[in-house]
N, C-alpha and C positions, 0 to 999 in steps of 0.2 A: 767299130763305128768310124773307121777311117782315121784314127788318131796315131797309128803307128806304134801303139803301146804293145808290150808283151802280153800275150793272152794269159789271163788268170785261171788257174786250174780250179774247177768247181766240182764238188762231190754231191751236192744236194740235187733235188728234183723239184719241179713245180708241184705245189700242193693242190692238185686238181679237186680234192674233196672239200676245199674251202667253200662254204655256202653263205658267208656273210660279207657285207660290205666293210672294207677297212677305211677308217677315217684318217686323213692326213691334214696337217696344217702346213701350208707352204709359206715360207719366208725367204727373203734374200738379204744378204749383207754385202752391199756394194756390188751387186750382180752375181755374187756367189750364192746360189740358191740351194736350200735344203728342205726336205719334207720331214716334219716332226710327227712321229708316231708314238702315241701314248698307249703302252700295253695294258693299261687298266680298262681301256674301252673294249677291245677284243684281243686278248693275249695271243700273240702269234710269233713264232720263231721264223724269221725270214731265211730261206735258203739262199745260196749264192745266186742261183738263176733267177729267183724271184726279185732279189735286189736289183740285178742288172735290168730285168724287164721293167720294173716300176720306175727306175731312174731314166730309162731310155726316152729320148726326146720325141721319138716317133711312135713307139709302141707302148709307152707307159705314160706316167704323169709328168716325167721330165724333171730332173734335178741333178745337182752335183753330189748327192748323197742322202742318206736317211739318218735322222737322229732318233734313236730309240730311248725314250725316257718320259717321265722320271722312273728310275729303277731304285730298288732298295740298296743301301750302302751302309757299311759299318764304319766308313771313313769320313763321310760327308753327309750333308742333308739330302742330297739327290745324287743318284747314279745316272750315267749316260753312256750309251754305246754309239759309235759313229761308224756308219757303214758307207764305204766308198761305192761309186757307181759301177766299178768292175767286180763288186762282190766281196772285196777284201775289207778288213776292218782297220780304221785309223786309230792311233793312240790319242791324238789331240787335234783339235781344229779351233783356231781362234774365232773365225767367223761362225762356225757351228756353235761354239759356246755362247757367243753374243745372241744368236738366234734362239738357242735353247733358253737363255736367260729371259729374253723378251717373251717367249712362249709361256714360261712359268709366271711371269708378271701378268700377261694377258689372261691367263687362266686363274688368276688370283691365288696362286699357290705361294707367292712371295710378295713382299711389300717393296718399298724403296730402300730397305736396309740390306747390307751385304749378306750373302749366303754362299754356301760351298757346294761344289759339284765334283764328283769323283769320276775321272776318266782313266783309260788305260795308261795315259801319259802322266798321271798324277792328279792330285786334288788342287782345284783352283777356286779362288774367291771372286764372285761376280756381284755387280751392283747395277741396278737399272734406275736411271734418273726419274724424278717425279713425273715428268712429261713423256717418258719413254724414248726420248730423242737420242740419248747417248747411253751406251752400255759399257761399263768398265769391267775388265777382266785382269786379275793378277795372274799372268800367264806362267809364272815360275822363273827359274834361273836357267839361262842358256849355258850349256857346256860345249866346249870345242874339242873335248878329249876323244880320241879314237876308240877307246874301250866303251865309252858311254853311248856314242852316236848310233850304231857302231860303224867303224870303217875297217875293212879287213886287210888293206894293203899295208906293208911295212911290218917289221918284226918288233919295233920298239913302241910301246904305248906312249902317246904324245898328244899335244894339241895340234890339230890339223890346220895349219895356217899358211896360206899362200903356196900350196903344193901344186905341182903339175899333174894334170889328168889327161891322158891320151884318148882321143876319139878316132873314129874311122878316117876322117879327113882333116882333122885339126887337133889342137890341144889348147887347154885353158889352164890358168892358175885358179885355184879354188880354195875356199875355207869350208871345213866341215863344222856342223853345229847341230845341237839338239835342244829342244825345249819340251821334251817328252816324245817327239817324233823327229826323224832324221831329215837333215837339210844339207844341200850342196849349194853354196853361195859363190857365184862367179862375178867378180868385179870387172866391169868394162867401162870404157870411156863413154859409150853410148849403148843403150839397150832398146831393142825393138821387139815387136810381136813376132816378126819373122825369125829372129834369132832363137827365141824361146821355142817356137814350133819346129825349127830345124834340128835343134840339139837337145831339146828337153827329154824326149823319150830315150835317147841313147844314154844320157846322164842318169835318168831315173833307174835304168836297168844296168848300169855299169857294174862290173864285178867288184869294184871297190866297196859297194854298198850291199851287204848280204841281205838286208831287209828292204831293198830298193830305197829310193830317196825322193824327197821333194826338191825342186830345183828353183833357184832364184838367180836371175841376171840383174846385177846391182849397178846402178849409176849414182854416184854421190853428186848432188847438186850444190849443196853448201853444208855448213856445219849443223844445220837444223832441218835439212830436207834431203831425202833420197828418192829415187825412182826405181821401181822393180818391175820386171816381167816374170811371170810365174808359170812353171809347169808342175802340176800337182800330182803326186804319186796316186795312182788309181783313178785319176780324173782327167788328166791331160791339161791343155792350156786353160788357164783360169783367170778371170777378170780381177779377182782380189782374194787375199788370204791373210788371216790374222796371224797364224803361226809362221807363215813365210815372211810377213812383215817383221815379226819379232826376231826371227833368225837373221834376216838381212840387216835390220837395225843394229843388232848386237855385233854383227861382223863389222859394220861401219864404225861402231865404237871401238872394237878391238883393233881396227886399222889405225885408230887415232884420227879419223876423218870427220867424226861427228861428236857433238856434245850430248848431254843427257836427254834433252827434249828433241824428238825427231818426228817430222811429218813424213809419212810414207805415201808416195804418189803411185797409184796403180791405174790401169785402164778403167776399173769400175769406180774409182773414187779414192778418198784419202782416209788413212788411219793415223791416230796420234799415239806416240809411244813415249814413255818415260823409262829410261834404262839407267840404272845406277852403276856405280863403279864395280859392283860384284855381278853385273849383268842380270839382275832381276828386272823383269819387264812388266810394266803396267800398260795395257792397251785400252784405248778408248775409240769407239766408233758406233755407227748406227746399225740397226736391223729393222727391216720393213716387212710388215705382214702383207701377204699377197692374197691368199684365199684359203678356204676350207675345201678339201677335195675328197670325194668318195671313190675308192677304187672298186670297180666291179670285178668279181672273181673271174669273169670271162677273160680278163686281161692276162691272167696267169695260166690259162689253159691252152 
C-alpha cells in the first residue's frame, strides 16, 4: 500500500466458498480505527490474505485492524485477538482494547463495572464510564529489559536505555520498552509526521528487533505533557495508539522528564496516563462508534 513496510509472508488463501455476509462493527479511537468481529455471529477464521483485503482502504472495509472477540478464556472474562492490517497478529493494543470495551458495553455484555480481557500481551482490566465517554484500561507494567522486549543486540541482558541505533543515513538514541508488545522510543527535541514516515519502517524492521517493533518519536513538552508521532508495527503511520502512548509515557518517566500524570498529544487527539513508580500504566481515553458494516463474500473472491 505504498507504506514502505516489509512484506508479511502469508500462507492462507481466500475462502471463496464463504456464502454468508460477515458483520463488523466499526469504531475509532482518536482516528485509529478497528473492525470488531464477533465470532458468535458467523464463526470464521480469517486467513492472512482475507485480513489484508478486509482492512484495505480501497478494496475492503478499511481499518487499522480487526478485533476478533469476545472469545472464551480461562484467564479472564473475555478473550480477544488483534489482527494487524498486514495479516500479522498483535499482542496488545491500547486503542483496540478501548474499542473492544466500548463494543462490549454497547452490546450489553458488560456494565459500568470493571471487567477483564485476555490478550496475547497479557490480561488487562477495563472500565467504561456510565456515559461511555471515557474508557479506562489498566495496561500493565512497562519493562525496559532486553530479554523481555525482546532486543537481540548485545550479549548482556539489560535495560535498553538511551542506546544508539544505526540506520541507513542517520542514527538515533533510543529506549526499548514493552507493555506486552515491543516498542522503540526515540526522544527528539521536536517530532513531526515526516520524521515518523521517513524512519518508521526502517526502525520497525531493524535487526535489533527479532519480532519487529512499534516506533514512537517522543517530544517532552513539560512534566505532565508529551507529544508523539507513531509508526505502528503492521500498520504504518498511525494517528494514535494506546500502547505507544503507554510506552512513550513510561520512557519519559524513566528519563526523569515527567511526573506520574501525563497527557499524551498525538495527531488524532489526547490520551491521559497515570504511571506509578513501578511503571504500571492506567490509560484513559475515548472510543467512538462509527457504523455496522456487512462484508459481501465477493470482496474476498
